[in-house]
Steps between C-alpha positions, in 0.01 A plus 500: 500500500861388483766769491766486223743335739266240645661170408305315228386145552558388141752560224338428164746530214539459130792277399666596170656843523401529866591224746727301266856638480575674171770332290611300804612828660712414807358786710148387416586146602638619833194716558273205418654311791466805726140547391415141590654546846317826562166352392554217747593743776182696436289182478373623165316287248631491144280485190630469144285685244620416150403443142712183493332161492532284810779273374701808399456645850634177649799517263567860603491409870771241437706695247516825697475348850191704575342477844205262501174698503187412691288571191550521124281701263605405149381447140423874477262476795308191389659265754542520877705246695544456876806348662430180692666375821736281290600809295315379191246735342133426437244697296255705703161348423304810597680708238442242228130501590500879488646498148264224393211732577658782300538299178127418494548154357738604221795272570838553337427192286186665367687828460765321293227371271364854457845617388592202282428682171753777569822444305851596610511380857601176668441366848774547757636200690262310729673619819423860396128430475258487791139431588432874464778610262543432128834602348626520143810598306469722194727677257578838653452682170140383473415521869271804486287351223466170683398677821230689308363171369502347848321800650237487228450129562470555875232759434295287260512194728448705821792312654586663838871526428750771418814483289848615602768522231872567530828425325769285660809727512736203477372322188247747353214252527155650523330385821124483546324420829125469542380542858157527662381858467613714793752243624861608554779475754335787688162324494650183646682696771175675591319165527779357712509801735126479554523128569769576759295789642794737457479877478662639185763681703604174663640405157818631345508452121819526293512520122681646201295489181173590332331176600565590866333842478153375596633351824732795562196731486251280689557659840776275632820655629705482186864473398605588146854371453770716346509324163134579426434715194430869561156456345412238763621723783304797365181298452515355850587833660217681321246242615618520861478879487150491350388266778648725767742232619807665644664206677445198277769538233876458523714529187824319576837623380642147487399257229311171517581290811689783668209735436257258667725489808529880497121530486447249779733699723316821413164364612631276777829622650708224655413630847132437433326187618229334297167438668488141621 
């Protein structure tokens, strides 16, 4: 088994609040450049693991001058893209086939028909939809009631989906995502790691929020960046302790981008060499 200072082969990271600099922070921007250099020196692969849709990931790469990853897990874990030799990205067919099996013939088009009678929600833009993800806007004040109706409809139709609801902090829109049951960012990362035949401890995962907890507690060597909520830190730490993991969690002092760099250096000091 790898020791806590065996250099990881892969950095898998959330974007917003984690890899992306906060508020265009100049120190974060400098550390982003340093992080890219140190990943190259270590011959490490980079995987983005984000709730953003694919076009939004591409925009973030350009806007924040992010290093180009080898793989992108996006759409809350319902899409997996691989970088091609020309630096374009292509969907991973094997993952789409895997999800196709999980939905048992209930396509998002059929799911939309099942939910058509529920008032108070409207479809999100086409680029925010996917072959395995159906997304709506709703009034935040009525969000809980709408979610209850959706869950009841999922039960009566035996549709193999789950509902995730949240409120956009910037405009107070209610956000509703329907995903295949059991599918998440952590699920997609697990599928990808198995496809790559990677041991969990060959992967370093960095995150900051509640939707990263599943991956932060999946057995990878984990970085919780300094801007994470105390509740996230406590939840992750408790799970690691209950599993008996003593060397798989690093809670960074620095925030966001700088915290990712701090965590990378903890697990893989600059004097370390990555396996070839």
